C-alpha positions as CSV (number, residue, x, y, z in Angstrom):
1,M,12.2,5.8,49.4
2,E,10.1,8.8,48.5
3,S,12.5,9.7,45.8
4,E,12.4,6.2,44.4
5,E,8.6,6.4,44.3
6,T,8.8,9.7,42.5
7,T,11.3,8.3,40.1
8,A,9.1,5.2,39.4
9,S,6.1,7.5,38.8
10,A,8.0,9.7,36.4
11,A,9.3,6.6,34.6
12,G,5.8,5.3,34.2
13,S,4.6,8.7,32.9
14,T,7.4,8.7,30.3
15,A,6.7,5.1,29.3
16,S,3.0,6.0,28.8
17,H,4.0,8.4,25.9
18,K,6.6,6.1,24.3
19,S,5.8,5.4,20.7
20,V,5.0,1.8,19.7
21,T,4.8,2.4,16.0
22,R,6.3,4.7,13.3
23,I,5.3,8.3,13.9
24,L,4.6,10.7,11.1
25,S,4.5,14.5,11.1
26,S,1.1,16.2,10.8
27,R,1.7,16.9,7.1
28,G,3.1,13.4,6.5
29,A,0.0,11.8,8.1
30,W,-2.2,13.8,5.7
31,V,-0.1,12.9,2.7
32,V,0.0,9.1,3.5
33,G,-3.6,9.0,4.5
34,I,-4.9,10.8,1.4
35,L,-2.6,8.9,-0.9
36,T,-3.8,5.6,0.6
37,A,-7.5,6.7,0.1
38,L,-6.9,7.7,-3.5
39,I,-5.2,4.4,-4.3
40,I,-8.2,2.4,-2.9
41,F,-10.7,4.8,-4.6
42,F,-9.1,4.5,-8.1
43,I,-8.7,0.8,-7.9
44,D,-12.3,0.5,-6.9
45,Q,-13.6,2.8,-9.5
46,G,-11.3,1.3,-12.2
47,T,-12.6,-2.2,-11.6
48,K,-16.2,-1.0,-11.5
49,L,-15.7,0.8,-14.8
50,L,-14.5,-2.5,-16.4
51,V,-17.5,-4.3,-15.1
52,V,-19.9,-1.6,-16.3
53,T,-18.4,-1.4,-19.8
54,K,-17.5,-5.0,-20.4
55,M,-20.3,-7.0,-18.6
56,Q,-24.0,-7.0,-18.8
57,I,-26.1,-6.7,-15.6
58,G,-26.6,-10.3,-14.3
59,E,-23.7,-11.7,-16.3
60,R,-21.5,-14.1,-14.5
61,I,-17.9,-15.1,-15.4
62,P,-16.1,-17.9,-13.6
63,V,-12.6,-17.0,-12.4
64,I,-11.7,-20.0,-10.2
65,D,-14.1,-22.9,-10.7
66,G,-16.4,-23.3,-7.7
67,L,-14.6,-20.5,-5.7
68,L,-14.7,-17.2,-7.4
69,W,-16.8,-15.4,-10.1
70,W,-17.2,-12.0,-11.5
71,Y,-20.9,-11.4,-11.2
72,S,-22.2,-8.0,-12.4
73,I,-25.1,-6.6,-10.2
74,R,-26.3,-3.2,-8.9
75,N,-26.8,-2.8,-5.2
76,S,-29.2,-0.2,-3.7
77,G,-28.2,-1.2,-0.2
78,A,-25.1,-1.1,2.0
79,A,-21.9,-3.1,1.9
80,F,-22.3,-6.7,0.7
81,S,-25.8,-6.0,-0.7
82,L,-27.3,-5.5,2.8
83,G,-30.2,-3.1,3.5
84,E,-31.5,-2.6,0.0
85,N,-34.2,-0.1,-0.7
86,A,-32.8,2.4,1.9
87,T,-30.3,4.0,-0.5
88,W,-30.5,7.6,0.6
89,I,-30.0,6.6,4.3
90,F,-26.7,4.9,3.4
91,T,-25.6,7.9,1.3
92,V,-25.9,10.1,4.3
93,I,-24.2,7.6,6.6
94,M,-21.3,7.3,4.2
95,A,-21.0,11.0,3.8
96,L,-20.8,11.4,7.6
97,A,-18.3,8.5,7.8
98,A,-16.0,10.2,5.3
99,A,-16.2,13.5,7.3
100,T,-15.4,11.7,10.5
101,V,-12.3,10.0,9.0
102,L,-11.1,13.4,7.6
103,Y,-11.5,14.8,11.1
104,L,-9.5,12.0,12.7
105,F,-6.7,12.6,10.2
106,R,-6.1,15.9,12.1
107,R,-5.3,14.0,15.3
108,T,-3.4,11.0,13.8
109,R,0.4,10.6,13.7
110,A,0.8,6.8,13.9
111,L,1.5,5.2,10.6
112,N,-0.7,2.1,11.2
113,W,-3.7,4.3,12.1
114,T,-3.0,6.5,9.1
115,L,-3.0,3.6,6.7
116,A,-6.2,2.1,8.3
117,L,-8.1,5.4,8.2
118,G,-6.8,6.1,4.7
119,G,-8.0,2.7,3.4
120,L,-11.3,3.2,5.2
121,L,-11.8,6.6,3.6
122,G,-10.9,5.2,0.1
123,G,-13.5,2.5,0.5
124,V,-16.2,4.8,1.8
125,L,-15.5,7.3,-1.0
126,G,-15.6,4.5,-3.6
127,N,-19.1,3.5,-2.7
128,L,-20.2,7.1,-2.0
129,F,-19.3,8.1,-5.5
130,D,-21.6,5.4,-6.8
131,R,-24.4,6.7,-4.6
132,L,-24.0,10.2,-5.9
133,F,-23.3,9.8,-9.5
134,R,-24.7,6.5,-10.8
135,E,-28.2,5.7,-11.9
136,P,-31.0,6.1,-11.0
137,G,-30.1,9.5,-9.7
138,F,-28.0,11.8,-7.4
139,G,-27.9,10.4,-3.9
140,M,-29.9,7.4,-5.0
141,G,-27.3,5.7,-7.2
142,H,-26.8,1.9,-7.1
143,V,-23.4,0.6,-6.2
144,V,-21.6,-1.7,-8.7
145,D,-20.9,-5.1,-7.1
146,F,-19.1,-7.9,-8.9
147,I,-17.0,-10.2,-6.6
148,S,-18.8,-13.4,-5.9
149,V,-17.8,-16.3,-3.7
150,P,-19.7,-19.3,-2.4
151,N,-22.3,-18.7,0.4
152,F,-21.6,-15.0,0.7
153,A,-23.0,-11.7,-0.6
154,I,-21.6,-10.1,-3.8
155,F,-19.2,-7.3,-3.0
156,N,-16.6,-5.0,-4.5
157,I,-13.1,-3.5,-3.8
158,A,-14.5,-0.7,-1.6
159,D,-16.4,-3.2,0.6
160,S,-13.2,-5.2,1.0
161,A,-11.2,-2.2,2.0
162,I,-13.8,-1.0,4.5
163,C,-13.9,-4.4,6.2
164,V,-10.1,-4.9,6.3
165,C,-9.5,-1.4,7.6
166,M,-12.2,-1.7,10.2
167,A,-10.7,-5.0,11.4
168,L,-7.3,-3.2,11.7
169,I,-8.9,-0.4,13.6
170,V,-10.5,-2.8,16.0
171,L,-7.1,-4.6,16.4
172,L,-5.3,-1.3,17.1
173,N,-7.9,-0.4,19.8
174,F,-7.6,-3.9,21.3
175,R,-3.9,-3.4,21.6
176,G,-4.4,0.0,23.2
177,I,-2.5,1.9,20.4
178,T,-3.7,5.5,20.2
179,L,-3.9,7.8,17.2
180,L,-0.6,9.3,18.3
181,G,1.1,5.9,18.3
182,T,1.4,5.4,22.0
183,R,0.1,2.7,24.3
184,A,-1.0,5.0,27.2
185,K,-3.5,2.7,28.9
186,S,-1.2,-0.3,29.1
187,S,1.7,1.8,30.2
188,A,-0.4,3.5,32.9
189,K,-1.2,0.1,34.4
190,K,2.5,-0.8,34.4
191,A,3.3,2.5,36.1
192,S,0.6,1.9,38.7
193,A,1.9,-1.6,39.4
194,L,5.4,-0.3,39.8
195,S,4.3,2.4,42.1
196,T,2.4,-0.1,44.2
197,H,5.4,-2.3,44.4
198,V,7.6,0.6,45.6
199,K,5.0,1.5,48.3
200,T,4.8,-2.1,49.5
201,Q,8.6,-2.3,49.7
202,K,8.6,1.0,51.7
203,I,6.1,-0.4,54.2
204,S,8.0,-3.7,54.5
205,E,11.2,-1.8,55.3
206,G,9.4,0.4,57.8
207,K,8.4,-2.8,59.7
């Protein structure tokens, strides 16, 4: 029975490292992550460029009657027009967030984590670019917001990417999926349960 217990423990250890999503190489994770970030960044900046060049500040264009408008404003605060008049604080926070995501890329191999972090980075860089290079000055720039829906703050593509990717990151954590694409915590519990079952069976047979 001791050998069975050892086998069960080994099986649990192996299961704890079993991949539950597509795994990328270190280089592949960097490529996919950076490419995802660039796609989000350029879509965000492209739409903002259209708003800046084609619309006046305060102009509102109906897209879907009663549901969606393009509404050109400038936001000195955080995402969804929150925390105005603290621009430089959010500039520093976004710079730190971008650095943190780049650090996590070094440890990430799971495709779903790579896409989530890449999208998050793209959104952060999109708004950070505005902070750094738009008026009224470096580090104090106002973000271009233009998507307006009923009973909600006005936002942009970068804001949307940040929220969607953060939701995905929360979901991945909730499911126990690690940056390497394994589900170690869940598997460890299963291994422990299996080991306990073997021990119980051993005691029962001893009686």
